[in-house]
VMD Tcl script that draws the C-alpha trace (Angstrom):
set ca {
  {59.29 90.60 116.15}
  {61.32 87.70 117.46}
  {64.28 87.99 119.82}
  {66.57 88.86 116.89}
  {64.32 91.72 115.81}
  {63.07 89.89 112.71}
  {59.35 90.01 111.96}
  {57.60 86.67 112.44}
  {56.23 85.12 109.24}
  {52.69 86.10 108.26}
  {49.84 83.77 107.28}
  {46.63 85.02 105.64}
  {43.57 82.80 106.24}
  {40.07 83.19 104.78}
  {36.99 81.71 106.45}
  {38.75 82.27 109.76}
  {35.72 82.89 111.98}
  {34.99 79.20 112.65}
  {35.78 75.59 111.82}
  {38.90 74.68 109.86}
  {39.90 78.30 109.27}
  {39.88 79.17 112.95}
  {41.73 75.95 113.85}
  {44.40 76.70 111.23}
  {44.79 80.24 112.55}
  {45.34 78.95 116.07}
  {47.84 76.32 114.90}
  {49.89 78.92 113.05}
  {49.73 81.26 116.04}
  {51.12 78.50 118.25}
  {53.98 78.09 115.78}
  {54.86 81.76 116.19}
  {53.33 83.20 113.01}
  {51.56 86.53 112.73}
  {47.94 86.30 111.58}
  {45.81 88.02 108.97}
  {42.28 86.68 109.49}
  {39.52 87.16 106.94}
  {35.78 86.43 107.15}
  {32.39 88.07 106.83}
  {31.67 87.80 110.57}
  {34.08 90.48 111.70}
  {32.64 90.89 115.21}
  {32.93 87.17 115.98}
  {36.46 87.09 114.59}
  {37.60 90.03 116.68}
  {36.03 88.54 119.82}
  {37.82 85.23 119.21}
  {41.16 86.95 118.54}
  {40.80 89.01 121.72}
  {39.99 85.86 123.72}
  {43.27 84.30 122.57}
  {45.19 87.17 124.16}
  {47.30 87.91 121.07}
  {49.73 90.74 121.76}
  {49.59 93.98 119.78}
  {50.67 93.56 116.18}
  {50.30 89.78 116.26}
  {46.87 89.56 114.64}
  {44.83 91.71 112.27}
  {41.23 91.13 111.19}
  {39.79 91.94 107.75}
  {36.07 91.81 106.98}
  {35.38 90.55 103.47}
  {32.95 88.40 101.49}
  {34.70 85.92 99.18}
  {31.61 85.84 96.97}
  {32.34 89.44 96.03}
  {35.59 89.63 94.09}
  {36.25 93.30 94.84}
  {35.67 92.71 98.56}
  {38.20 89.89 98.94}
  {40.74 91.59 96.67}
  {40.47 94.74 98.80}
  {41.13 92.66 101.93}
  {44.30 91.26 100.38}
  {45.49 94.72 99.39}
  {44.76 95.99 102.91}
  {46.77 93.14 104.41}
  {49.82 93.97 102.29}
  {49.52 97.65 103.21}
  {49.06 97.01 106.92}
  {51.12 93.89 107.65}
  {53.25 93.26 104.60}
  {53.32 90.41 102.10}
  {52.37 87.05 103.68}
  {54.61 84.00 103.46}
  {51.48 81.80 103.21}
  {47.95 82.43 101.95}
  {45.31 79.84 102.83}
  {42.09 80.03 100.79}
  {39.84 78.14 103.18}
  {36.46 79.92 102.92}
  {33.80 77.66 101.45}
  {30.16 76.60 101.60}
  {28.46 73.22 101.27}
  {24.75 73.10 100.43}
  {22.77 70.26 98.89}
  {21.00 70.81 95.58}
  {18.34 69.30 93.36}
  {18.91 70.30 89.74}
  {15.15 70.04 89.11}
  {14.60 73.00 91.46}
  {15.23 76.38 89.82}
  {16.24 77.94 93.14}
  {18.99 75.38 93.55}
  {20.65 76.49 90.31}
  {21.24 79.81 92.08}
  {22.64 77.86 95.05}
  {25.07 76.15 92.67}
  {26.17 79.51 91.27}
  {26.71 80.77 94.82}
  {28.74 77.67 95.67}
  {31.06 78.17 92.69}
  {31.34 81.89 93.42}
  {32.53 81.10 96.94}
  {34.53 77.90 96.54}
  {36.22 78.50 93.17}
  {36.09 82.15 92.06}
  {36.56 83.26 95.66}
  {39.73 81.18 95.90}
  {41.23 82.72 92.76}
  {40.28 86.20 94.02}
  {41.91 85.39 97.39}
  {45.23 84.55 95.72}
  {45.11 87.40 93.18}
  {46.42 90.34 95.30}
  {49.52 88.40 96.39}
  {50.66 86.66 93.24}
  {52.71 89.34 91.49}
  {54.35 90.47 94.73}
  {55.29 86.87 95.56}
  {56.74 86.48 92.07}
  {58.86 89.57 92.56}
  {60.03 88.28 95.95}
  {60.64 84.81 94.53}
  {58.86 82.97 97.33}
  {55.49 82.28 98.91}
  {52.95 79.55 99.47}
  {49.35 79.46 98.22}
  {47.14 76.83 99.86}
  {43.81 75.75 98.43}
  {41.42 73.82 100.68}
  {39.52 71.33 98.51}
  {37.77 68.16 99.76}
  {37.69 64.41 99.20}
  {34.26 65.19 97.74}
  {36.24 66.26 94.67}
  {37.11 62.63 93.90}
  {33.64 61.40 92.86}
  {30.20 62.93 92.55}
  {27.76 62.06 95.32}
  {23.94 62.22 95.13}
  {22.58 65.56 96.24}
  {26.11 67.01 96.43}
  {26.44 68.10 92.81}
  {27.35 71.74 93.52}
  {29.83 70.98 96.29}
  {31.54 68.01 94.60}
  {31.85 69.85 91.30}
  {33.20 73.00 92.94}
  {35.84 71.08 94.91}
  {36.87 69.14 91.79}
  {37.33 72.54 90.15}
  {39.47 73.65 93.12}
  {41.78 70.65 92.64}
  {42.30 71.25 88.92}
  {42.58 75.02 89.37}
  {45.30 74.61 92.00}
  {47.10 72.12 89.77}
  {47.11 74.64 86.91}
  {48.30 77.39 89.25}
  {51.05 75.14 90.61}
  {52.48 74.56 87.14}
  {52.30 78.30 86.39}
  {54.11 79.27 89.61}
  {56.76 76.56 89.74}
  {59.49 78.69 88.14}
  {58.64 81.69 90.33}
  {59.58 80.04 93.63}
  {55.92 79.94 94.74}
  {54.56 76.70 96.19}
  {50.92 75.79 95.56}
  {49.51 73.23 97.99}
  {46.17 71.45 97.58}
  {44.67 69.93 100.73}
  {41.70 67.58 100.59}
  {40.07 67.19 104.02}
  {37.94 64.14 104.68}
  {35.21 64.50 107.28}
  {36.12 67.20 109.80}
  {33.99 68.07 112.82}
  {32.91 71.64 112.01}
  {29.63 73.58 111.72}
  {29.74 72.68 107.99}
  {29.43 68.94 108.70}
  {27.30 69.08 111.86}
  {24.03 68.58 109.96}
  {25.19 65.80 107.64}
  {22.52 63.04 107.79}
  {24.93 60.18 107.10}
  {27.85 58.33 108.64}
  {31.19 60.14 108.43}
  {34.05 57.62 108.62}
  {37.45 58.68 110.00}
  {35.97 61.92 111.39}
  {38.70 64.27 112.61}
  {38.45 67.16 115.03}
  {39.26 70.56 113.50}
  {42.33 71.00 115.72}
  {43.75 67.63 114.71}
  {43.15 68.43 111.04}
  {44.86 71.81 111.46}
  {47.92 70.18 113.01}
  {48.23 67.68 110.16}
  {47.58 70.39 107.56}
  {50.25 72.64 109.09}
  {52.82 69.84 108.94}
  {51.85 68.98 105.36}
  {52.21 72.61 104.22}
  {55.53 73.02 105.99}
  {56.86 69.80 104.44}
  {56.36 71.24 100.96}
  {53.88 68.69 99.59}
  {51.82 69.71 96.58}
  {48.77 67.51 97.32}
  {47.58 65.78 100.48}
  {44.38 64.03 101.60}
  {43.79 64.27 105.36}
  {43.40 61.87 107.10}
  {45.44 59.28 105.21}
  {42.69 56.67 105.60}
  {40.44 58.81 103.41}
  {43.21 58.96 100.82}
  {43.03 55.17 100.57}
  {39.23 55.14 100.45}
  {39.04 57.91 97.85}
  {41.60 56.17 95.64}
  {39.62 52.94 95.76}
  {36.37 54.80 95.03}
  {37.96 56.41 91.99}
  {38.93 52.98 90.65}
  {35.46 51.47 91.05}
  {33.53 50.84 87.83}
  {30.57 53.20 87.49}
  {28.02 50.42 87.82}
  {29.45 49.34 91.18}
  {29.94 52.90 92.45}
  {26.33 53.76 91.55}
  {25.04 50.80 93.57}
  {27.13 51.70 96.61}
  {25.85 55.28 96.83}
  {22.20 54.44 96.20}
  {20.15 55.32 99.28}
  {22.98 57.37 100.79}
  {21.79 60.36 102.81}
  {21.86 63.63 100.92}
  {23.32 66.95 101.96}
  {20.54 69.18 103.35}
  {19.30 71.77 100.87}
  {18.75 75.38 101.79}
  {15.33 76.13 103.21}
  {13.50 78.82 101.26}
  {12.01 79.97 104.55}
  {15.54 80.62 105.81}
  {16.56 82.79 102.86}
}
mol new
graphics top color blue
foreach p $ca { graphics top sphere $p radius 0.5 }
foreach p [lrange $ca 0 end-1] q [lrange $ca 1 end] { graphics top cylinder $p $q radius 0.2 }
display resetview
């Protein structure tokens, strides 16, 4: 509650145990929001929340796996029952694993990537949509990637899944427009997180997770429908989209590929 006795707004964030999700949670906390944090690593999330010294009632943690539709839907339902209907829902959970289509195992990796990055996003939004429509307000935020703009060698699963995120969010935005619900699509460039730490190639305009979270918070609050962060990557991605295929193909030849999953580590 604030000094007037009104409950602070609530933000629901998936993939909140590290990286962008954790940075977004902290940025919203600093702005006075209550937090609903969702991830598979419940113990780590609770330890982090305790270390921040959040007062009672300020932060709740929900363990869920976005790859399992019933699990993430149950987390959303639990949030509504325990904390109320959020003002903002940020579907941030995602994975990025390289693939080789010639390898049968990597087809399963691609299915897992889509289950997390695309189906998991829709399942994240699902529990809140009708209630937001009845209330006449709310904000659904999908975290995509500049990798959605063009396909990169070895990144087929990730690029395709993030392109699907962009078009899915665009469809959802047009569906929700008359209901008073904003749908925001954010496309991060290279952000310093555990997800990018093993990338074997140069990452131009690399941003820290905290800096990205600050820019993302301001973009969401401004009411934009689509934003590439940082802006330099917006310019680069637009130019890359305009390149003829023959020139684009030459540019990416020899580019380092995203590491594939080790079978030994399965």
